[in-house]
C-alpha positions as CSV (number, residue, x, y, z in Angstrom):
1,X,-0.1,0.1,0.0
2,X,1.2,3.4,-0.9
3,X,1.7,6.2,1.5
4,X,0.5,9.8,1.0
5,X,0.9,12.9,3.1
6,X,-1.8,15.9,2.7
7,X,-1.8,18.9,4.5
8,X,-5.2,20.3,5.5
9,X,-6.1,23.6,7.1
10,X,-6.9,23.0,10.7
11,X,-10.8,23.5,10.3
12,X,-10.8,20.8,7.4
13,X,-8.8,18.5,9.7
14,X,-11.2,18.9,12.4
15,X,-14.4,18.5,10.2
16,X,-12.7,15.1,8.6
17,X,-11.8,13.8,12.0
18,X,-15.5,14.3,13.3
19,X,-16.9,12.9,9.9
20,X,-14.5,9.7,10.4
21,X,-15.9,9.1,14.0
22,X,-19.5,9.9,12.9
23,X,-19.3,7.6,9.9
24,X,-17.6,4.8,12.0
25,X,-14.2,4.5,10.2
26,X,-11.3,3.5,12.0
27,X,-9.2,6.5,11.4
28,X,-9.4,9.7,9.3
29,X,-7.1,8.1,6.8
30,X,-9.9,5.4,6.3
31,X,-12.5,8.2,5.6
32,X,-10.3,10.0,3.3
33,X,-9.7,6.8,1.4
34,X,-13.6,5.9,1.2
35,X,-13.9,9.6,-0.2
36,X,-11.4,9.0,-3.0
37,X,-13.1,5.5,-3.7
38,X,-16.5,7.2,-4.1
39,X,-15.0,9.8,-6.3
40,X,-13.4,7.3,-8.5
41,X,-16.7,5.4,-8.8
42,X,-18.5,8.6,-9.7
43,X,-15.9,9.4,-12.4
44,X,-16.4,5.9,-13.8
45,X,-20.2,6.4,-13.6
46,X,-20.1,9.8,-15.2
47,X,-17.7,8.5,-18.1
48,X,-20.1,5.9,-18.9
49,X,-23.1,8.4,-19.0
50,X,-21.2,10.7,-21.2
51,X,-20.5,7.9,-23.4
52,X,-24.1,7.2,-23.8
53,X,-25.2,10.6,-24.3
54,X,-22.4,10.8,-27.0
55,X,-23.9,7.6,-28.6
56,X,-27.3,8.8,-28.5
57,X,-26.3,12.2,-30.2
58,X,-24.5,10.5,-32.8
59,X,-27.4,8.0,-33.4
60,X,-29.9,8.9,-36.4
61,X,-33.2,10.4,-35.8
62,X,-36.2,8.1,-36.0
63,X,-39.8,8.6,-36.5
64,X,-41.0,6.7,-33.5
65,X,-43.0,8.2,-30.6
66,X,-41.8,8.7,-27.1
67,X,-44.6,6.3,-26.0
68,X,-43.1,3.6,-28.4
69,X,-39.6,4.0,-27.1
70,X,-40.7,3.8,-23.4
71,X,-43.0,0.7,-24.2
72,X,-39.8,-1.1,-25.9
73,X,-37.4,-0.1,-22.9
74,X,-40.1,-1.3,-20.3
75,X,-40.4,-4.5,-22.2
76,X,-36.8,-5.2,-22.8
77,X,-36.5,-4.9,-18.7
78,X,-39.5,-7.0,-18.1
79,X,-41.5,-4.1,-16.7
80,X,-44.6,-4.1,-19.3
């Protein structure tokens, strides 16, 4: 495991320490690691969403009603 040293202003250090205790983390370091993990997961989801948006924008226009699109999506997921 790699080691990193960060410097925080006193108010952020106090806040992080309190959040670590409130969140049941073993240490402030564990809390910071959790924040970084969550940020990484968010970035992956955001990239996937952006890729889907880009794919949608690049796709051709169709003459299908929104109701038909929703019905097909519901059926595809077994929700109809």
